[in-house]
C-alpha positions, 0 to 999 in steps of 0.5 A, a space after each residue: 500499500 502507498 504512503 500518502 504524504 502532504 508537504 505544505 507551506 504553513 504560512 498560508 494554511 489555517 492557523 486553527 489546525 484544520 489543515 485537511 479542510 484547507 487541503 480539500 478546498 484547494 484541491 476543489 478550487 484547482 484548475 483541471 489537470 494543474 495538479 500534473 504540472 510541477 510549476 503549479 506549486 510556487 516558490 519554496 514547494 518547487 525548490 523542495 520538489 527539485 531536490 526531492 526528485 533527485 531520490 524520488 523521481 516522478 513515477 513516469 520518469 523512473 524505471 518501471 522496476 524502481 520502487 523510488 518512482 513516485 506519484 506527485 500531485 501539485 497544488 499552489 500551496 502543497 504537494 501531495 505525494 504517495 511513496 511506494 510501501 517498501 520505500 515509504 519510510 525512506 520517502 517520508 524521512 527524505 521529504 521531512 528533512 527537505 521540508 524542514 530545509 525549505 521552511 515547509 511542514 509535512 503531514 503523514 497520513 493525518 499526523 502533522 510531524 514535528 517541524 524539526 526531523 529526527 536525526 539519523 534513524 526515525 525515533 518518533 512513532 508515526 502511525 501510518 508507518 508503524 501500523 498502530 492506530 493508537 494515535 489516530 484514535 486518540 486524536 479522533 482522526 479515524 476515517 472509513 473508506 468505501 471502495 466502489 467496485 465494478 464486478 467486471 474487475 473485482 473478484 466476487 470471492 475476496 474484494 477487500 484483498 483485491 482492493 489492497 493488492 491494487 493499492 500496492 501498485 497504484 497510488 490513485 489520483 484526484 483526476 476522474 479521467 483515469 477511471 476505465 470502467 463506464 459503470 464507475 464513471 456512471 456511479 461517479 456522476 450520479 454520486 456527485 449529483 446526490 445531496 451530500 455536499 455537507 459531508 466531508 469526504 475525499 475521493 480517490 480514482 483508480 483504473 478499476 475502482 473508486 475509493 471514498 474516504 469519510 468520517 465514521 460518524 457520517 457512515 449512517 448518512 452516506 452508506 444508505 445512499 451508497 447501497 441504493 446507488 450500488 443496486 441501481 448501477 450494480 456496483 459492489 462496496 467494500 468497507 475499510 477502516 483507516 485504510 
């Protein structure tokens, strides 16, 4: 599974700590396709990326067998990064040290790392890397993930494991055009038309499925809508916690 990280310019981020709400708003306001261009990110973020890519190049520039090939999504005031799982810790530490050098902050999953990185080996607990949910639960930042599945691709027997296997090789995108299933494209359009704009959520698109991340407390509101939509369009659902 990929390790998701956000490097951001805290000078323009909200001071009250609601960074994820700010990130989601910035994503929605960004011009279509701008996330693919490094120059979309301004100033020190671009300087950070130029150094970062020396060790973790853009995935399209890397050898297909090189796990250091990395997916980047560029926004004006932050960069989203997804490191391949086997090099996730190395990627996070590299990104963290360069973030400190350039006066930036870094989120790993839902955790804001300290401004000053650990010297040498990683000396602090990072939930996404260390596998424990303790910190996420303590801060109330747990999430629920629902995978929307086209049965033409996902196996009927073990859909959850299939999703996890896909996450090992594909990081997902904010760009819905990468979806390769007409059924999932119809689901995307009809889900967008539902009256759920008041529910904070994050959507990641993959070629053969869609991943929707919401707060657990919103499950009772969202799940009935998803079940009804799923029945009508004949798509499957798989529920995960803190994926």
